[in-house]
C-alpha positions as CSV (number, residue, x, y, z in Angstrom):
1,M,6.1,31.7,-55.4
2,P,7.2,32.9,-58.8
3,L,7.8,36.6,-59.2
4,Q,6.8,38.2,-62.5
5,H,9.7,40.0,-64.1
6,S,7.6,42.8,-65.5
7,D,6.5,43.9,-62.0
8,T,9.0,42.7,-59.5
9,V,12.4,42.5,-61.1
10,V,13.7,45.3,-59.0
11,Q,12.4,43.6,-55.8
12,A,14.0,40.3,-56.9
13,E,17.4,42.0,-57.5
14,R,17.2,43.6,-54.0
15,E,16.4,40.3,-52.4
16,L,19.3,38.6,-54.1
17,R,21.7,41.3,-53.0
18,L,20.4,41.0,-49.4
19,S,20.7,37.2,-49.5
20,A,24.2,37.5,-50.8
21,A,25.1,40.0,-48.1
22,V,23.8,37.7,-45.4
23,L,25.8,34.8,-46.8
24,H,29.0,36.8,-47.1
25,S,28.5,38.0,-43.5
26,L,28.1,34.4,-42.3
27,L,31.2,33.2,-44.2
28,S,33.2,35.8,-42.4
29,D,32.2,34.4,-39.0
30,A,35.2,32.5,-37.6
31,C,33.0,30.5,-35.3
32,L,31.0,29.0,-38.1
33,A,31.3,25.2,-38.1
34,P,32.9,23.6,-41.2
35,E,29.7,21.8,-42.2
36,A,27.7,25.0,-41.8
37,R,30.3,26.9,-43.8
38,F,30.0,24.4,-46.6
39,R,26.2,24.8,-46.7
40,V,26.5,28.6,-46.7
41,S,29.1,28.5,-49.5
42,S,26.8,26.3,-51.6
43,A,23.8,28.6,-50.9
44,L,25.9,31.6,-51.9
45,N,26.8,29.9,-55.2
46,N,23.1,29.4,-55.9
47,V,22.3,33.0,-55.1
48,Q,25.0,34.3,-57.4
49,S,23.9,31.9,-60.2
50,A,20.3,33.2,-59.8
51,G,21.6,36.7,-60.0
52,H,23.4,36.0,-63.3
53,R,20.3,34.4,-64.7
54,L,18.2,37.3,-63.8
55,A,20.6,39.7,-65.5
56,R,20.6,37.7,-68.7
57,H,16.9,36.9,-69.1
58,S,13.8,39.1,-69.1
59,G,11.4,36.3,-68.4
60,P,9.7,35.2,-65.1
61,F,12.0,35.0,-62.1
62,A,11.5,32.0,-59.8
63,A,12.1,32.5,-56.0
64,L,15.0,30.8,-54.4
65,P,14.6,27.2,-53.4
66,F,12.8,26.9,-50.0
67,D,15.6,24.8,-48.4
68,I,18.2,27.5,-49.3
69,L,16.1,30.3,-47.9
70,A,15.4,28.4,-44.8
71,E,19.1,27.7,-44.3
72,I,20.0,31.4,-44.8
73,F,17.5,32.6,-42.2
74,K,18.3,29.8,-39.8
75,L,22.0,30.5,-39.8
76,W,21.5,34.3,-39.7
77,T,19.1,34.3,-36.8
78,A,21.4,31.9,-34.9
79,A,24.3,34.3,-35.4
80,D,22.3,37.4,-34.5
81,T,19.0,37.2,-32.6
82,R,18.2,40.8,-33.6
83,P,18.6,41.0,-37.4
84,D,18.3,44.5,-39.0
85,D,15.1,45.6,-40.6
86,P,16.0,44.8,-44.3
87,I,16.8,41.2,-43.4
88,R,13.7,40.9,-41.3
89,N,11.5,42.3,-44.1
90,L,13.1,39.9,-46.5
91,Q,12.1,37.0,-44.3
92,L,8.5,38.2,-44.1
93,D,8.3,38.5,-47.8
94,Y,8.5,34.7,-48.4
95,A,5.2,32.9,-48.0
96,A,6.8,29.5,-48.5
97,L,8.7,29.6,-45.2
98,W,7.0,27.6,-42.5
99,V,7.8,28.9,-39.0
100,S,6.9,28.2,-35.4
101,D,6.9,31.1,-33.0
102,T,6.5,31.0,-29.3
103,D,6.5,34.4,-27.5
104,A,4.9,36.4,-24.8
105,Y,4.4,39.3,-27.2
106,L,4.5,39.7,-31.0
107,E,4.2,42.8,-33.1
108,S,1.0,43.1,-35.1
109,D,2.7,42.8,-38.5
110,V,4.5,39.6,-37.4
111,I,1.2,38.1,-36.2
112,A,-0.5,39.0,-39.4
113,C,2.3,37.4,-41.4
114,L,2.3,34.2,-39.3
115,L,-1.5,33.8,-39.6
116,A,-1.4,34.3,-43.3
117,R,1.3,31.6,-43.7
118,A,0.4,29.2,-40.9
119,R,-0.6,25.6,-41.6
120,T,-1.2,24.7,-37.9
121,L,-2.2,27.3,-35.3
122,D,-2.1,26.5,-31.6
123,V,-3.4,29.4,-29.5
124,H,-2.4,28.9,-25.8
125,W,-3.4,31.7,-23.4
126,R,-2.0,31.7,-19.9
127,M,-3.4,34.1,-17.3
128,P,-3.6,33.9,-13.5
129,A,-7.2,33.3,-12.4
130,E,-7.3,36.4,-10.3
131,N,-6.5,38.5,-13.4
132,L,-9.2,37.1,-15.6
133,P,-11.7,39.8,-16.6
134,L,-15.3,39.3,-15.6
135,D,-16.7,41.1,-18.6
136,V,-14.4,40.9,-21.6
137,A,-15.0,42.6,-24.9
138,F,-14.4,40.7,-28.2
139,E,-12.0,43.3,-29.4
140,D,-9.9,42.9,-26.2
141,T,-9.2,39.2,-26.9
142,V,-7.0,37.4,-29.3
143,L,-10.0,36.3,-31.3
144,P,-10.2,39.3,-33.7
145,L,-6.9,38.1,-35.2
146,L,-8.7,35.0,-36.5
147,I,-10.9,37.0,-38.8
148,A,-7.8,37.4,-41.0
149,H,-7.3,35.6,-44.3
150,M,-5.5,32.3,-43.6
151,P,-5.6,30.4,-46.8
152,L,-3.1,27.7,-45.7
153,L,-4.5,27.0,-42.3
154,E,-5.5,23.3,-41.7
155,E,-5.5,22.9,-37.9
156,V,-6.4,25.3,-35.2
157,A,-6.6,24.7,-31.4
158,F,-7.4,27.0,-28.5
159,D,-6.4,26.6,-24.8
160,G,-7.3,29.1,-22.1
161,V,-8.6,31.7,-24.5
162,V,-11.0,34.2,-22.9
163,A,-14.1,35.0,-24.9
164,P,-17.3,37.0,-24.3
165,D,-20.5,35.2,-23.5
166,D,-22.7,33.8,-26.3
167,Q,-25.4,36.5,-26.2
168,K,-22.9,39.3,-26.9
169,L,-21.3,37.4,-29.7
170,L,-24.7,36.6,-31.3
171,A,-25.8,40.2,-31.0
172,N,-22.7,41.3,-33.0
173,S,-22.9,38.5,-35.6
174,I,-19.1,38.1,-35.2
175,K,-17.5,35.1,-36.9
176,I,-13.9,33.8,-37.0
177,L,-12.1,31.5,-39.5
178,T,-14.4,32.4,-42.3
179,L,-11.4,33.0,-44.6
180,C,-9.8,29.6,-43.9
181,P,-11.1,27.3,-46.6
182,R,-8.6,24.5,-45.9
183,V,-9.3,24.0,-42.2
184,R,-9.7,20.3,-41.3
185,T,-9.2,20.2,-37.5
186,I,-10.8,22.6,-35.0
187,D,-10.4,22.3,-31.2
188,L,-12.4,25.2,-29.7
189,H,-11.7,24.2,-26.0
190,F,-13.8,26.9,-24.3
191,V,-14.3,29.2,-27.2
192,P,-18.0,29.5,-28.1
193,F,-19.3,27.6,-31.1
194,C,-21.4,30.6,-32.2
195,L,-18.2,32.2,-33.4
196,L,-18.0,29.7,-36.2
197,D,-19.8,29.7,-39.5
198,P,-19.9,26.0,-40.3
199,P,-20.9,26.2,-44.0
200,A,-17.7,28.3,-44.6
201,L,-15.6,25.4,-43.2
202,S,-16.8,22.6,-45.3
203,R,-13.6,20.5,-45.0
204,V,-13.6,20.0,-41.3
205,E,-12.9,16.4,-40.3
206,T,-12.1,16.7,-36.6
207,F,-14.0,18.9,-34.1
208,N,-13.6,19.3,-30.3
209,T,-15.4,21.5,-27.8
210,R,-15.7,21.6,-24.1
211,L,-18.8,23.8,-24.0
212,K,-22.4,22.8,-24.3
213,L,-24.0,22.6,-27.8
214,T,-27.7,22.8,-28.6
215,G,-29.3,20.2,-30.8
216,D,-29.7,22.8,-33.6
217,Q,-25.9,23.5,-33.5
218,L,-25.2,19.8,-33.7
219,S,-27.6,19.5,-36.6
220,E,-25.7,22.3,-38.3
221,I,-22.4,20.5,-37.8
222,A,-23.9,17.3,-39.3
223,T,-25.2,19.2,-42.3
224,S,-22.2,21.5,-42.9
225,W,-19.3,19.0,-42.3
226,P,-20.2,15.8,-44.3
227,T,-16.6,14.4,-44.0
228,L,-16.4,14.8,-40.2
229,H,-14.8,11.6,-38.8
230,T,-14.0,12.6,-35.1
231,L,-16.4,14.5,-32.8
232,T,-15.8,15.4,-29.2
233,V,-18.6,17.3,-27.4
234,S,-19.2,18.0,-23.7
235,H,-23.0,18.1,-23.5
236,I,-26.0,18.4,-25.8
237,L,-29.0,20.5,-24.9
238,S,-32.4,19.8,-26.5
239,P,-31.3,16.8,-28.7
240,V,-32.7,16.6,-32.3
241,P,-32.3,13.7,-34.7
242,V,-29.0,13.9,-36.7
243,E,-26.9,11.6,-38.9
244,F,-23.1,11.4,-39.3
245,R,-22.4,9.2,-42.3
246,C,-18.6,9.4,-42.0
247,L,-18.1,9.6,-38.2
248,R,-15.6,7.1,-36.8
249,T,-14.8,8.4,-33.3
250,L,-17.4,9.8,-30.9
251,R,-16.4,11.2,-27.6
252,N,-19.3,12.4,-25.3
253,R,-18.6,11.5,-21.7
254,D,-22.0,12.2,-20.3
255,A,-23.7,10.4,-23.2
256,S,-26.2,13.2,-23.8
257,I,-25.6,13.1,-27.5
258,F,-27.0,9.6,-28.0
259,P,-30.7,10.5,-28.0
260,C,-29.9,12.4,-31.3
261,F,-29.3,9.0,-33.0
262,L,-32.4,7.1,-33.9
263,S,-30.7,3.9,-34.9
264,P,-27.3,2.4,-35.9
265,A,-28.0,3.6,-39.4
266,S,-27.4,7.2,-38.2
267,L,-23.7,6.2,-37.5
268,P,-22.9,3.6,-40.1
269,R,-19.1,3.9,-39.8
270,L,-18.8,4.5,-36.0
271,E,-15.8,2.6,-34.7
272,T,-14.8,4.2,-31.3
273,V,-17.2,5.4,-28.5
274,E,-16.0,7.2,-25.4
275,I,-18.1,7.9,-22.3
276,C,-17.5,8.2,-18.6
277,N,-18.7,5.8,-15.9
278,S,-21.3,8.1,-14.3
279,T,-24.7,6.6,-13.7
280,F,-26.3,9.1,-16.1
281,A,-23.9,8.3,-18.9
282,Y,-24.2,4.6,-18.4
283,D,-28.0,4.6,-18.4
284,A,-28.1,6.8,-21.5
285,F,-25.6,4.5,-23.3
286,V,-27.7,1.4,-22.4
287,T,-30.8,3.1,-23.8
288,F,-28.8,4.0,-26.9
289,I,-27.8,0.4,-27.7
290,E,-30.6,-1.6,-26.1
291,G,-32.8,-3.5,-28.5
292,K,-31.0,-2.2,-31.6
293,A,-29.1,-4.6,-33.8
294,G,-26.4,-3.4,-36.2
295,W,-23.5,-2.2,-34.1
296,A,-21.1,-4.3,-36.0
297,S,-18.9,-1.3,-36.9
298,I,-17.9,-0.5,-33.3
299,R,-14.4,-1.9,-32.4
300,T,-13.4,0.2,-29.4
301,L,-15.2,1.2,-26.2
302,S,-13.4,3.8,-24.1
303,V,-14.5,4.5,-20.5
304,V,-13.2,7.6,-18.7
305,A,-13.3,8.1,-15.0
306,A,-16.0,10.5,-13.9
307,D,-14.7,13.6,-12.2
308,W,-15.0,14.3,-8.4
309,S,-18.2,16.3,-8.8
310,T,-20.2,13.3,-10.3
311,P,-22.7,12.2,-7.6
312,Q,-23.0,8.6,-8.7
313,T,-20.9,6.2,-10.7
314,V,-21.2,2.6,-11.9
315,A,-18.6,-0.1,-11.5
316,L,-16.4,-0.8,-14.5
317,S,-17.6,-4.4,-14.6
318,S,-21.0,-3.1,-15.6
319,F,-19.6,-2.3,-19.1
320,L,-18.5,-5.9,-19.6
321,G,-22.2,-6.9,-19.9
322,L,-22.7,-4.5,-22.8
323,M,-20.0,-5.9,-25.0
324,S,-22.2,-8.6,-26.4
325,D,-24.0,-5.8,-28.3
326,F,-20.8,-5.1,-30.2
327,P,-19.8,-8.4,-31.9
328,N,-16.7,-6.9,-33.5
329,A,-15.4,-5.0,-30.6
330,R,-11.6,-5.7,-30.1
331,T,-10.4,-3.0,-27.7
332,L,-11.3,-1.8,-24.2
333,R,-9.7,1.5,-23.1
334,F,-9.8,2.9,-19.6
335,Q,-8.6,6.4,-18.6
336,G,-8.0,8.0,-15.2
337,F,-9.1,5.3,-12.8
338,A,-7.9,4.6,-9.3
339,A,-5.8,1.5,-8.5
340,S,-8.6,0.1,-6.4
341,T,-11.1,0.4,-9.3
342,V,-8.7,-1.3,-11.7
343,R,-8.1,-4.1,-9.1
344,D,-11.8,-4.7,-8.5
345,F,-12.5,-4.7,-12.2
346,Y,-9.9,-7.4,-13.1
347,R,-10.8,-9.5,-10.0
348,F,-14.4,-9.6,-11.2
349,W,-13.4,-10.3,-14.8
350,A,-11.1,-13.1,-13.7
351,Q,-14.1,-14.8,-12.1
352,Y,-16.1,-14.5,-15.4
353,P,-13.5,-14.5,-18.2
354,S,-16.1,-15.4,-20.8
355,L,-17.5,-11.8,-20.6
356,A,-16.5,-9.5,-23.5
357,A,-15.4,-12.6,-25.4
358,T,-14.1,-10.7,-28.5
359,I,-11.8,-8.3,-26.7
360,E,-8.1,-8.7,-27.8
361,S,-6.6,-5.4,-26.6
362,L,-6.6,-3.6,-23.2
363,Q,-5.4,0.0,-22.9
364,H,-4.9,1.9,-19.6
365,V,-4.2,5.6,-19.9
366,Q,-3.3,7.6,-16.7
367,C,-4.7,4.9,-14.5
368,R,-3.1,4.2,-11.2
369,F,-1.7,0.8,-10.5
370,C,-0.6,-0.8,-7.3
371,V,0.9,-4.3,-7.0
372,T,-2.5,-5.8,-6.2
373,A,-4.1,-4.1,-9.3
374,A,-1.3,-5.4,-11.5
375,T,-1.6,-8.9,-10.0
376,A,-5.4,-8.8,-10.7
377,L,-4.7,-8.0,-14.3
378,F,-2.2,-10.9,-14.5
379,C,-4.7,-13.3,-12.9
380,F,-7.4,-12.3,-15.4
381,L,-5.1,-12.8,-18.4
382,E,-4.1,-16.2,-17.0
383,A,-7.8,-17.2,-16.6
384,R,-8.6,-16.0,-20.1
385,N,-5.7,-17.9,-21.7
386,H,-6.6,-21.1,-19.9
387,D,-10.1,-21.2,-21.4
388,T,-10.5,-24.3,-23.6
389,S,-14.0,-23.6,-25.0
390,G,-12.6,-22.1,-28.2
391,F,-15.2,-19.2,-28.1
392,L,-13.0,-16.6,-26.4
393,S,-10.5,-14.4,-28.1
394,R,-7.0,-14.3,-26.6
395,V,-5.8,-11.0,-25.4
396,H,-2.8,-10.1,-27.6
397,S,-2.0,-6.5,-26.4
398,V,-1.8,-4.8,-23.0
399,E,-0.9,-1.1,-22.7
400,V,-0.2,1.0,-19.6
401,K,0.5,4.6,-20.3
402,Q,0.7,6.8,-17.2
403,D,2.4,9.6,-19.1
404,G,4.0,11.2,-16.1
405,E,0.6,12.1,-14.6
406,V,0.9,9.7,-11.6
407,D,3.0,10.4,-8.5
408,L,6.2,8.5,-8.6
409,S,6.0,7.5,-4.9
410,R,2.9,5.5,-5.4
411,S,0.5,4.0,-7.9
412,L,3.0,3.5,-10.7
413,F,2.7,0.3,-12.5
414,P,5.3,-2.1,-11.0
415,V,7.8,-2.6,-13.8
416,W,8.9,-6.0,-12.5
417,M,5.4,-7.2,-13.4
418,Q,6.0,-6.6,-17.1
419,P,8.0,-9.8,-17.7
420,R,5.1,-11.7,-16.1
421,L,2.6,-10.2,-18.5
422,Q,4.9,-10.9,-21.4
423,Q,4.5,-14.6,-20.6
424,L,0.8,-14.3,-21.4
425,V,0.5,-11.5,-23.9
426,D,2.2,-11.0,-27.3
427,R,2.6,-7.2,-26.9
428,V,3.1,-5.3,-23.6
429,V,3.7,-1.6,-23.5
430,V,4.4,0.0,-20.1
431,D,5.1,3.7,-20.0
432,A,4.9,4.2,-16.2
433,A,7.2,7.1,-15.7
434,A,7.7,9.8,-18.3
435,P,10.7,12.2,-18.0
436,L,8.4,14.9,-16.7
437,T,7.6,12.7,-13.7
438,F,11.2,12.2,-12.7
439,A,12.0,15.9,-13.2
440,R,9.1,16.9,-11.0
441,V,9.9,14.4,-8.2
442,S,13.6,15.1,-8.2
443,S,13.0,18.7,-7.5
444,K,11.2,17.7,-4.3
445,W,14.1,15.5,-3.2
446,E,16.8,18.2,-3.7
């Protein structure tokens, strides 16, 4: 950010002197690596040259290049984790420095500085369940910090943040992120939607919440965020008709949002739909698509396993019969299913390989696999490839991503099956054991 000479030349001279002092201090460190010493020396030359130019000219003074400043502060903090106050103040004075800070406690001025200069903000709050307050006040949470002016903020995500109930927040008319005009991505998690002022966030493109929304709130989202392309909601109360002209990805596992859409024209660009396999969600989804032509835009159907509290579920094979309503669908994605469910699904599909004739890609995320489930998948692919009718699309891609979420001792995809799949499929991706899995299991074996 340029500093005007008429107002800030003294400040500029002070900052140059401080920068030079830091660099001289680093050069005197005998432990400094040769490569780092060369970079410090180059930075010092730039600082000194800038000082000479400042002394000769009375015009505007430009701040030091960002890469030089970043190098100064990185090397200085590596050499001394507790820099003195002048150096710390110098760091805070530069809005161009992008930083990430993870700490259990931050001073208020540091928090204010980080918020003002942050482009991405992830608020993760960890507290033992027994310590969670039953009746928390807004001013006792982390949320008041988000009333601050954050002109550069583009993404914000919450996780585990405690918030007061909706009635208290509505009574106080409290709003957050109202001074963040560039925000494009909001993940509220369990933070109430009533804390937002949607018209003040007109650039939002991705929105996620795990709390229930009313139909009126959904209508406000549709009206205020015309460029929204990804929407994830938990449940919709009292649906009202809405339209999302730019929406491409819709995640609503209980399918309660679908009564809000009167026809495919309400979602002209929708490409990906995600629901769970509960009976309620399945019936709502069937009602949503039944008897309505025009779902040509949908290319991916994602089915997520219902949680343990769901009273009734439907078999995965039931979704195969719906694919004829999506003539351009190419991908089926499954998440969180047991090995027995995967096995039964592919055994059924192997008997009727003509179902879902347009599918070319199969994705499995955090699904358990046993040998019989993997074998059933292989048998289906074999049956599909042996079709000679010419009306079925060949499956070109199979992905299995368990992401370290599955116990190593059982239900991991048998890696020795991968070469067999590669005989039938052009692209096979198997990520059966992430490093986290091995680390967790090895600690049990020690």
